[in-house]
N, C-alpha and C positions, 0 to 999 in steps of 0.2 A: 503493500500499500505506500502512495506517496508522504512523506514526511508531514506532519503534521495534522492527518484524518487517525483520530482517536478510537473511532469506531463505524463500526458499517452494519449497516440494518436491511434484512432481509424481508419486504414487505408483501403479502398477499390482498387487496383489494386495502382495505383499511387494517387486517390485522398483520401485526409484526409476525414473522416465521420463524426469524433466528437473527441473533444479534452474537458481534466479534468485537469484544474491547480489546484493545493494545496495549499491553504491560510492557511494564516499564525496562525489563531488558530484555538481547537479544539473547539470542542460544549460544553455545558456545561449542563447536563438533572439530574432530581431531581426527583427520584419516589417518587410517594405523597400517590396514594391506590394501594393495600395493601401493608405496609409497613412496620408488624408486629404487630401481637395479635389481628387481627380479625378475625372473626367466618365466613367464604363466607358460603353465603344463595345458593338460585338457581341459582342466575349470580354473575361473580363476575366482579364486576365497576376497572376496569385500570385507572388511573390517571397520568399524571405525567406534569413536566414545564422544557421545556429548551428553550437555547436561543441562538444566535453564533455571536461571536464579529464581524464579516469578512460580517455580514449580511446572510450569506449562506443560503439556501433554505435547510431543514432539511429531513431526512428521522428517520421514527423507527422499531426498530425490538423488539419484547417481547419473551422472553424466559421463560417459566416454569421448575420448579421443586418441587416435591411432597416428596422429600428423603433429606432435607437439603442440597441441591445445588453440591451433588453426581452426577445427573444425569440431564441435559436441556432437554425440547422439545421444538423446534421454534412453538408459538401458533401463530403470525402474524409476516410479514415485508412487507417492503415499504410502510409503513402507513405514510399520511403526516397529522396526526392531532396526541393529546396528549390525548386521551383516546379512551379506549375501550372496548366494554363488550364483553364477554362470557359466556355460559350455563356452568354451574360447572357441568353437568352431562356428558360433554365430558371432563373432568380432573381426574385424577388419584387423590384419594382423602389422608389425612392425617394431622398428626399435626406440620410438619417441611416443609410447603412450605413457597416455599421463589419466587419472581419475579423477571425477571432482565429487564431494559428497556435498547437499543443501538440505542443511536443517530448517526447519518451518515449526513457529509455534504457533499458524495460523494467520498471525499478522508479521513480525519480524522474523529476520532470516538471515543466514551469516551461512557461510561454507570453508570448505576447503581442499585443496589439491596437493595430489605426490607432491614432494619435496626434489622427484627429480624424474626422469623418465623410468619406465618398464618397459620388457619386449614380450612380445604373445606375437605365435605363431600363424605365419601366412595361409592366408585360406585358401583353397586354391582354384582356378580360373573356373566359371561357368561357361561351358563349350554346349551350343544347341547350333544343329546340323537342318537347313533349311531345305538343302536339295542333295542328294534324289530323298522323297520323301520318303518312310516308313513303306514296306512295302512291295515299291516301285517296281515294276519291271522294265526291262528294254530289249531291244532285238542287237542281233550279234552285228559288231560293228556300227552302232549307233554312238553320237557321240552325246557324251551326259558331264552339265555341270555339276558339279559340287560345291557347294556354299556352305560355309560358317560364319556365325558371331560369336565373340566372347566377351565377357565384364569379370573382371579381375576386381577382387573387393578392394584392394589394394591402391592399384594404379589405375583405377577405374576400366581402363580401356585393354584390347588386349592388340600388338600391332600383328597384320595380316602374316608377316613369314613365321610370325610362331605356331601357325596351325599346318602342319605336317600330314601329309593325305597320306594312308597305305593299303593294301590289300593282302587281305590271308594268301591269295593267290598266285598275287606278282610281286608281291615285296611294297619298296618307297614307289609312288605315283609323282608325286610334289609337293610345291607348298603353295601359301596362301589364302587367304577370305574364299578366292574363286578360282576354280581349278576346270579346264573342260579336258576331259580324257573323250579317249577312244581305243576298241581294239581289247575291251577288256575281256580275260579268259570267262567262258561260262561258271557260272557259277550255280550255288543252292537257294 
């Protein structure tokens, strides 16, 4: 809430449905892990401690960055506990990862960020073959266009030269996002 606001009231027609008053003190929060230097394995275990001088109940939000804090993704919000685990296969990896925990008493907030970078494993790129379609059949010596696209969670795009096309009957066919082939051996 903006500074100077001390009370928020939710009304429906003329009836007060909820009210929240700003307490005198902000919560205090300290991120314990990962706090820098860790190498995350299959699970990222997040822990923090927090207190509130007004004894307000606190809720927490967790934000994650894999690019040194330039971009943040919300992992979870409205948590009422001081630990949270998440599988690292749902996070973009890298060597400049940071975690931010935000504590809120409903009005006042405070936050803490990892003291230094930690690392998380890179995710495998996601590849989609758009041609040929699954189950497609072709005549002998017919030209076939092979097309693929991809997304890399860390780098965002996949370089076209990274696509390698292979046949289980002929071996290497070529590289690139798009490849025209003919004279393929008949397969099953």
